[in-house]
C-alpha positions in Angstrom: 126.7 90.0 138.4 125.0 92.4 140.7 121.3 92.0 141.5 119.7 95.1 143.0 116.3 94.9 144.5 114.2 97.4 146.5 110.7 97.5 148.0 108.6 100.2 149.7 105.9 98.9 151.9 104.2 99.9 155.1 106.4 97.8 157.3 110.0 96.6 157.1 108.8 93.0 157.2 106.5 93.5 154.2 109.4 94.9 152.3 111.7 92.0 153.2 109.0 89.5 152.2 108.5 91.2 148.8 112.3 91.3 148.1 112.7 87.6 149.0 109.8 86.7 146.6 111.4 88.8 143.9 114.8 87.1 144.3 113.2 83.7 144.3 111.4 84.5 141.1 114.6 85.7 139.5 116.5 82.6 140.4 113.7 80.4 139.2 113.6 82.2 135.8 117.4 81.8 135.5 117.1 78.1 136.2 114.2 77.7 133.7 116.3 79.4 131.0 119.3 77.3 131.7 121.4 80.3 132.8 123.9 80.3 135.7 122.6 81.3 139.1 125.0 83.8 140.8 126.8 82.7 143.9 125.1 83.6 147.1 126.4 87.0 148.3 124.2 89.0 150.6 124.7 92.6 151.4 122.5 93.7 154.2 121.1 97.2 154.8 120.5 97.9 158.4 118.4 101.1 158.0 
């Protein structure tokens, strides 16, 4: 399973914060629905 997430904010840090919050919400919803949480695999963009 591939999870794609993007964010456009004024600063890089704001974008990173929003993406982390989105991922946390996604994982929480999977857990609440009793669905498997994908293994942790992080692909970093250094742009």
